[in-house]
C-alpha positions as a Python dict, from the first residue, in 0.01 Angstrom:
ca = {
    (1, 'X'): (0, 0, 0),
    (2, 'X'): (-141, -228, 267),
    (3, 'X'): (-27, -594, 277),
    (4, 'X'): (-259, -867, 395),
    (5, 'X'): (-126, -1078, 682),
    (6, 'X'): (-220, -1445, 670),
    (7, 'X'): (-371, -1581, 992),
    (8, 'X'): (-205, -1814, 1237),
    (9, 'X'): (-247, -2179, 1151),
    (10, 'X'): (-495, -2377, 1346),
    (11, 'X'): (-291, -2697, 1405),
    (12, 'X'): (-112, -2577, 1717),
    (13, 'X'): (220, -2555, 1546),
    (14, 'X'): (431, -2240, 1581),
    (15, 'X'): (495, -2197, 1216),
    (16, 'X'): (335, -1884, 1087),
    (17, 'X'): (157, -1959, 762),
    (18, 'X'): (126, -2319, 655),
    (19, 'X'): (-109, -2567, 810),
    (20, 'X'): (50, -2890, 700),
    (21, 'X'): (301, -2933, 977),
    (22, 'X'): (602, -2839, 761),
    (23, 'X'): (860, -2603, 898),
    (24, 'X'): (839, -2344, 620),
    (25, 'X'): (705, -2017, 734),
    (26, 'X'): (545, -1866, 422),
    (27, 'X'): (337, -2109, 231),
    (28, 'X'): (193, -2455, 260),
    (29, 'X'): (330, -2622, -57),
    (30, 'X'): (670, -2693, 80),
    (31, 'X'): (835, -2382, -66),
    (32, 'X'): (1040, -2134, 123),
    (33, 'X'): (1030, -1755, 164),
    (34, 'X'): (1229, -1702, -158),
    (35, 'X'): (987, -1921, -356),
    (36, 'X'): (1220, -2226, -374),
    (37, 'X'): (1080, -2575, -325),
    (38, 'X'): (1255, -2848, -133),
    (39, 'X'): (1372, -2979, -473),
    (40, 'X'): (1519, -2640, -548),
    (41, 'X'): (1698, -2648, -210),
    (42, 'X'): (1842, -2989, -289),
    (43, 'X'): (1979, -2869, -618),
    (44, 'X'): (2123, -2567, -449),
    (45, 'X'): (2305, -2794, -208),
    (46, 'X'): (2480, -2953, -505),
    (47, 'X'): (2558, -2627, -671),
    (48, 'X'): (2288, -2647, -941),
    (49, 'X'): (2186, -2281, -915),
    (50, 'X'): (2226, -1984, -1146),
    (51, 'X'): (2526, -1770, -1069),
    (52, 'X'): (2498, -1394, -1100),
    (53, 'X'): (2759, -1253, -1347),
    (54, 'X'): (2866, -902, -1277),
    (55, 'X'): (3053, -669, -1507),
    (56, 'X'): (3230, -505, -1209),
    (57, 'X'): (3232, -489, -833),
    (58, 'X'): (2956, -225, -815),
    (59, 'X'): (2710, -461, -965),
    (60, 'X'): (2796, -722, -704),
    (61, 'X'): (2656, -503, -426),
    (62, 'X'): (2326, -620, -272),
    (63, 'X'): (2128, -945, -299),
    (64, 'X'): (2238, -1066, 38),
    (65, 'X'): (2066, -1364, 203),
    (66, 'X'): (1810, -1385, 471),
    (67, 'X'): (1911, -1656, 721),
    (68, 'X'): (1632, -1813, 933),
    (69, 'X'): (1743, -1893, 1290),
    (70, 'X'): (1684, -2227, 1445),
    (71, 'X'): (1886, -2234, 1771),
    (72, 'X'): (1990, -1891, 1887),
    (73, 'X'): (1629, -1786, 1977),
    (74, 'X'): (1364, -1995, 2151),
    (75, 'X'): (1158, -2165, 1880),
    (76, 'X'): (835, -2106, 2070),
    (77, 'X'): (859, -1740, 1973),
    (78, 'X'): (830, -1570, 1633),
    (79, 'X'): (1012, -1679, 1326),
    (80, 'X'): (1341, -1488, 1329),
    (81, 'X'): (1564, -1394, 1033),
    (82, 'X'): (1890, -1218, 991),
    (83, 'X'): (1975, -1011, 676),
    (84, 'X'): (2342, -1100, 635),
    (85, 'X'): (2505, -792, 490),
    (86, 'X'): (2857, -929, 518),
    (87, 'X'): (2791, -1100, 181),
    (88, 'X'): (2836, -772, 6),
    (89, 'X'): (3170, -740, -190),
    (90, 'X'): (3318, -486, 56),
    (91, 'X'): (3184, -689, 351),
    (92, 'X'): (2908, -472, 494),
    (93, 'X'): (2574, -298, 440),
    (94, 'X'): (2772, 30, 385),
    (95, 'X'): (2863, -82, 35),
    (96, 'X'): (2509, 4, -62),
    (97, 'X'): (2520, 363, 67),
    (98, 'X'): (2873, 415, -53),
    (99, 'X'): (2777, 330, -413),
    (100, 'X'): (2474, 565, -413),
    (101, 'X'): (2660, 855, -245),
    (102, 'X'): (2961, 825, -473),
    (103, 'X'): (2733, 821, -783),
    (104, 'X'): (2574, 1144, -664),
    (105, 'X'): (2915, 1294, -589),
    (106, 'X'): (3037, 1207, -935),
    (107, 'X'): (2753, 1404, -1088),
    (108, 'X'): (2805, 1702, -853),
    (109, 'X'): (3184, 1715, -882),
    (110, 'X'): (3243, 1569, -1217),
    (111, 'X'): (3491, 1326, -1073),
    (112, 'X'): (3762, 1175, -1300),
    (113, 'X'): (4043, 925, -1234),
    (114, 'X'): (4278, 1087, -984),
    (115, 'X'): (4009, 1303, -821),
    (116, 'X'): (4003, 1310, -438),
    (117, 'X'): (3724, 1180, -221),
    (118, 'X'): (3705, 1256, 155),
    (119, 'X'): (3514, 1050, 413),
    (120, 'X'): (3491, 1055, 795),
    (121, 'X'): (3455, 685, 889),
    (122, 'X'): (3475, 436, 1172),
    (123, 'X'): (3552, 164, 918),
    (124, 'X'): (3280, 10, 707),
    (125, 'X'): (3170, 310, 508),
    (126, 'X'): (3532, 393, 442),
    (127, 'X'): (3593, 38, 322),
    (128, 'X'): (3292, 48, 89),
    (129, 'X'): (3414, 377, -59),
    (130, 'X'): (3778, 257, -76),
    (131, 'X'): (3667, -47, -274),
    (132, 'X'): (3468, 172, -524),
    (133, 'X'): (3740, 435, -547),
    (134, 'X'): (3998, 169, -617),
    (135, 'X'): (3785, 47, -914),
    (136, 'X'): (3709, 398, -1042),
    (137, 'X'): (4059, 541, -997),
    (138, 'X'): (3977, 793, -730),
    (139, 'X'): (4208, 885, -440),
    (140, 'X'): (4033, 831, -103),
    (141, 'X'): (4127, 1024, 207),
    (142, 'X'): (3974, 840, 496),
    (143, 'X'): (3955, 1022, 832),
    (144, 'X'): (3967, 763, 1114),
    (145, 'X'): (4026, 759, 1498),
    (146, 'X'): (4189, 528, 1753),
    (147, 'X'): (3867, 328, 1787),
    (148, 'X'): (3890, 188, 1430),
    (149, 'X'): (3931, -187, 1418),
    (150, 'X'): (4291, -281, 1334),
    (151, 'X'): (4169, -509, 1066),
    (152, 'X'): (3955, -231, 909),
    (153, 'X'): (4258, -1, 919),
    (154, 'X'): (4459, -262, 727),
    (155, 'X'): (4178, -312, 471),
    (156, 'X'): (4168, 59, 397),
    (157, 'X'): (4539, 52, 327),
    (158, 'X'): (4519, -250, 102),
    (159, 'X'): (4256, -67, -110),
    (160, 'X'): (4501, 228, -145),
    (161, 'X'): (4323, 480, 79),
    (162, 'X'): (4522, 758, 243),
    (163, 'X'): (4451, 737, 615),
    (164, 'X'): (4423, 1054, 817),
    (165, 'X'): (4398, 961, 1184),
    (166, 'X'): (4279, 1206, 1459),
    (167, 'X'): (4376, 1133, 1813),
    (168, 'X'): (4222, 1432, 2006),
    (169, 'X'): (3897, 1352, 2187),
    (170, 'X'): (3599, 1592, 2148),
    (171, 'X'): (3396, 1746, 2429),
    (172, 'X'): (3181, 1424, 2456),
    (173, 'X'): (3479, 1202, 2514),
    (174, 'X'): (3477, 1053, 2179),
    (175, 'X'): (3629, 1133, 1837),
    (176, 'X'): (3329, 1189, 1613),
    (177, 'X'): (3333, 1571, 1626),
    (178, 'X'): (3711, 1574, 1600),
    (179, 'X'): (3684, 1376, 1279),
    (180, 'X'): (3431, 1617, 1134),
    (181, 'X'): (3656, 1907, 1218),
    (182, 'X'): (3939, 1745, 1026),
    (183, 'X'): (3701, 1679, 739),
    (184, 'X'): (3633, 2050, 721),
    (185, 'X'): (4007, 2124, 713),
    (186, 'X'): (4062, 1883, 426),
    (187, 'X'): (3770, 2034, 223),
    (188, 'X'): (3934, 2373, 254),
    (189, 'X'): (4264, 2234, 153),
    (190, 'X'): (4123, 2033, -147),
    (191, 'X'): (3825, 2242, -272),
    (192, 'X'): (3780, 2024, -578),
    (193, 'X'): (3753, 1697, -371),
    (194, 'X'): (3424, 1540, -308),
    (195, 'X'): (3327, 1521, 54),
    (196, 'X'): (3096, 1232, 134),
    (197, 'X'): (2890, 1345, 439),
    (198, 'X'): (2729, 1019, 549),
    (199, 'X'): (2550, 1190, 832),
    (200, 'X'): (2358, 1437, 612),
    (201, 'X'): (2310, 1269, 282),
    (202, 'X'): (1981, 1166, 130),
    (203, 'X'): (2159, 902, -82),
    (204, 'X'): (2263, 720, 225),
    (205, 'X'): (1907, 628, 316),
    (206, 'X'): (1798, 603, -51),
    (207, 'X'): (2028, 316, -100),
    (208, 'X'): (1852, 99, 147),
    (209, 'X'): (1504, 228, 40),
    (210, 'X'): (1585, 107, -308),
    (211, 'X'): (1762, -220, -236),
    (212, 'X'): (1783, -355, 124),
    (213, 'X'): (1417, -310, 220),
    (214, 'X'): (1269, -441, -104),
    (215, 'X'): (1493, -743, -88),
    (216, 'X'): (1349, -830, 257),
    (217, 'X'): (995, -747, 154),
    (218, 'X'): (1012, -972, -148),
    (219, 'X'): (1184, -1259, 26),
    (220, 'X'): (912, -1286, 291),
    (221, 'X'): (629, -1188, 52),
    (222, 'X'): (547, -885, 271),
    (223, 'X'): (486, -1103, 574),
    (224, 'X'): (700, -901, 817),
    (225, 'X'): (584, -806, 1168),
    (226, 'X'): (897, -613, 1273),
    (227, 'X'): (1245, -515, 1173),
    (228, 'X'): (1536, -411, 1402),
    (229, 'X'): (1828, -204, 1281),
    (230, 'X'): (2130, -60, 1462),
    (231, 'X'): (2130, 323, 1485),
    (232, 'X'): (2428, 501, 1338),
    (233, 'X'): (2438, 754, 1059),
    (234, 'X'): (2069, 691, 1011),
    (235, 'X'): (2094, 575, 648),
    (236, 'X'): (2014, 213, 686),
    (237, 'X'): (1751, 266, 949),
    (238, 'X'): (1564, 547, 773),
    (239, 'X'): (1578, 392, 433),
    (240, 'X'): (1436, 64, 555),
    (241, 'X'): (1179, 238, 780),
    (242, 'X'): (1048, 466, 506),
    (243, 'X'): (1004, 174, 264),
    (244, 'X'): (817, -49, 501),
    (245, 'X'): (602, 230, 644),
    (246, 'X'): (496, 318, 296),
    (247, 'X'): (413, -42, 203),
    (248, 'X'): (263, -152, 527),
    (249, 'X'): (243, 94, 824),
    (250, 'X'): (163, -190, 1070),
    (251, 'X'): (515, -320, 1046),
    (252, 'X'): (713, -223, 1352),
    (253, 'X'): (1049, -56, 1313),
    (254, 'X'): (1288, -104, 1607),
    (255, 'X'): (1608, 87, 1651),
    (256, 'X'): (1892, -27, 1887),
    (257, 'X'): (2175, 196, 2002),
    (258, 'X'): (2454, 182, 2257),
    (259, 'X'): (2418, 358, 2584),
    (260, 'X'): (2567, 706, 2566),
    (261, 'X'): (2492, 770, 2192),
    (262, 'X'): (2305, 1071, 2067),
    (263, 'X'): (2175, 913, 1752),
    (264, 'X'): (1829, 844, 1883),
    (265, 'X'): (1612, 1107, 2060),
    (266, 'X'): (1554, 903, 2376),
    (267, 'X'): (1896, 993, 2502),
    (268, 'X'): (2041, 1348, 2540),
    (269, 'X'): (2337, 1276, 2764),
    (270, 'X'): (2657, 1171, 2581),
    (271, 'X'): (2879, 909, 2732),
    (272, 'X'): (3188, 717, 2617),
    (273, 'X'): (3107, 424, 2384),
    (274, 'X'): (3287, 110, 2274),
    (275, 'X'): (3100, -22, 1968),
    (276, 'X'): (3215, 86, 1627),
    (277, 'X'): (2958, 115, 1343),
    (278, 'X'): (2668, 241, 1572),
    (279, 'X'): (2591, 540, 1769),
    (280, 'X'): (2699, 904, 1727),
    (281, 'X'): (2815, 1206, 1918),
    (282, 'X'): (2568, 1436, 1758),
    (283, 'X'): (2221, 1397, 1594),
    (284, 'X'): (2263, 1317, 1228),
    (285, 'X'): (2044, 1511, 986),
    (286, 'X'): (1951, 1182, 815),
    (287, 'X'): (1708, 1098, 1094),
    (288, 'X'): (1469, 1378, 1006),
    (289, 'X'): (1396, 1419, 1375),
    (290, 'X'): (1076, 1630, 1345),
    (291, 'X'): (915, 1330, 1152),
    (292, 'X'): (1099, 1048, 1316),
    (293, 'X'): (796, 942, 1513),
    (294, 'X'): (620, 847, 1185),
    (295, 'X'): (882, 585, 1109),
    (296, 'X'): (1023, 460, 1446),
    (297, 'X'): (814, 241, 1677),
    (298, 'X'): (1061, 131, 1936),
    (299, 'X'): (1396, 243, 2080),
    (300, 'X'): (1621, 21, 2284),
    (301, 'X'): (1965, 73, 2429),
    (302, 'X'): (2226, -197, 2500),
    (303, 'X'): (2568, -197, 2662),
    (304, 'X'): (2884, -301, 2476),
    (305, 'X'): (2905, -618, 2694),
    (306, 'X'): (2544, -727, 2598),
    (307, 'X'): (2613, -669, 2225),
    (308, 'X'): (2948, -855, 2217),
    (309, 'X'): (2818, -1146, 2426),
    (310, 'X'): (2514, -1182, 2192),
    (311, 'X'): (2757, -1191, 1892),
    (312, 'X'): (2957, -1462, 2054),
    (313, 'X'): (2645, -1662, 2145),
    (314, 'X'): (2510, -1621, 1788),
    (315, 'X'): (2838, -1753, 1642),
    (316, 'X'): (2832, -2063, 1862),
    (317, 'X'): (2466, -2131, 1816),
    (318, 'X'): (2412, -2064, 1445),
    (319, 'X'): (2761, -2033, 1302),
    (320, 'X'): (2690, -1667, 1212),
    (321, 'X'): (2974, -1434, 1313),
    (322, 'X'): (2878, -1065, 1324),
    (323, 'X'): (3028, -745, 1469),
    (324, 'X'): (2929, -542, 1771),
    (325, 'X'): (2644, -363, 1603),
    (326, 'X'): (2509, -693, 1476),
    (327, 'X'): (2548, -828, 1826),
    (328, 'X'): (2327, -543, 1953),
    (329, 'X'): (2063, -636, 1703),
    (330, 'X'): (2081, -1001, 1808),
    (331, 'X'): (2055, -911, 2175),
    (332, 'X'): (1735, -718, 2121),
    (333, 'X'): (1579, -990, 1904),
    (334, 'X'): (1660, -1259, 2155),
    (335, 'X'): (1590, -1080, 2480),
    (336, 'X'): (1316, -823, 2391),
    (337, 'X'): (1145, -885, 2057),
    (338, 'X'): (1089, -1256, 2089),
    (339, 'X'): (854, -1183, 2383),
    (340, 'X'): (663, -921, 2192),
    (341, 'X'): (553, -1118, 1893),
    (342, 'X'): (357, -1436, 1816),
    (343, 'X'): (477, -1765, 1669),
    (344, 'X'): (271, -1671, 1355),
    (345, 'X'): (485, -1364, 1292),
    (346, 'X'): (820, -1304, 1119),
    (347, 'X'): (1078, -1055, 1259),
    (348, 'X'): (1395, -955, 1084),
    (349, 'X'): (1727, -817, 1218),
    (350, 'X'): (1999, -656, 999),
    (351, 'X'): (2350, -769, 1066),
    (352, 'X'): (2574, -495, 912),
    (353, 'X'): (2902, -683, 881),
    (354, 'X'): (3117, -984, 960),
    (355, 'X'): (3279, -1041, 1298),
    (356, 'X'): (3608, -1139, 1154),
    (357, 'X'): (3690, -764, 1134),
    (358, 'X'): (3692, -742, 1514),
    (359, 'X'): (3916, -1019, 1628),
    (360, 'X'): (4167, -772, 1754),
    (361, 'X'): (3923, -568, 1966),
    (362, 'X'): (3567, -686, 2037),
    (363, 'X'): (3670, -1055, 2036),
    (364, 'X'): (4008, -1007, 2208),
    (365, 'X'): (4045, -1102, 2573),
    (366, 'X'): (4307, -825, 2651),
    (367, 'X'): (4090, -562, 2482),
    (368, 'X'): (3787, -671, 2683),
    (369, 'X'): (3982, -685, 3009),
    (370, 'X'): (4117, -331, 2967),
    (371, 'X'): (3768, -200, 2930),
    (372, 'X'): (3640, -419, 3207),
    (373, 'X'): (3376, -589, 2984),
    (374, 'X'): (3275, -908, 3156),
    (375, 'X'): (3293, -1145, 2855),
    (376, 'X'): (3486, -1469, 2837),
    (377, 'X'): (3601, -1593, 2498),
    (378, 'X'): (3718, -1931, 2613),
    (379, 'X'): (3616, -2247, 2435),
    (380, 'X'): (3241, -2312, 2453),
    (381, 'X'): (3322, -2637, 2634),
    (382, 'X'): (3680, -2623, 2759),
    (383, 'X'): (3655, -2968, 2912),
    (384, 'X'): (3537, -3155, 2606),
    (385, 'X'): (3886, -3265, 2507),
    (386, 'X'): (4008, -3313, 2860),
    (387, 'X'): (4233, -3004, 2850),
}
């Protein structure tokens, strides 16, 4: 289905739709992208808004907010929004995929309380599954490596997951292939266990096709020029890409990855990487590489330093704290995409999780120094109090 794009206003303002000088990008009657009027916003500020009642934690997944930026990116460019996935109950966009993949595994393996579930994870997918397994009574075996955030490691333990840690690097200098080898060993040891292969699983992408993408589309009434997503297992990127290309092929899909990753076809030389939650040491089946050109318009690579610096800048400009993959998205929006789109257009970036999970690595001075990443986490204005 094709979606009509409203023309740029003729009053010289940089707001994309309205012609009345208001700052709301979608319509001219003072309402916002989600359909609320200024009066609605005022009531929301005082708590006069319906609260969603959920029967369990699985029902609380999704419905995360779009946040319009006002300071992080030059206002002379396009209207910029972040889909803030940290508002999911498990703290990341992976909750969506974890729910769909576990539901499929329940049907295939006839899981019951006490059944084992196996996952190879760098953190967020494992946390999403651990949350759901805790509720359903399953026993999760989470295969991790030394790159996992210390905070994520602790969260997995709190949920009751059994952590299986590999320490041997694979031939690419990472741990991804080593984790997959361990997963195969555990499947052989526990043949009745459900193995959640997030790299080759249609339900990974289906979760975002059914929920994340429609939420963005409805919130902005289809008025989206471009979306940027961090490349990882391919679930989030491909689910969102397929939905938007089906509904409006003119919408640009951008993918951002870390230098050295093999997730996207533009790179074929693996190198050591620092950012958890994005990039891979092999090409995940989820990307459907023979047909990827139909869904993906732009590919861009960033360094860990660029991603982490953007995350710090975003926190200090907008009060939005995201992790390294979200920082990669923010870097591309601020430095590349804002120059490619008009003030009359809306662009959206997906922030997968919250930066509070990375205070012991990405946002730690010693961790940065050891890896020679030139980022200073000092106070934004160290002289403001005279100290």
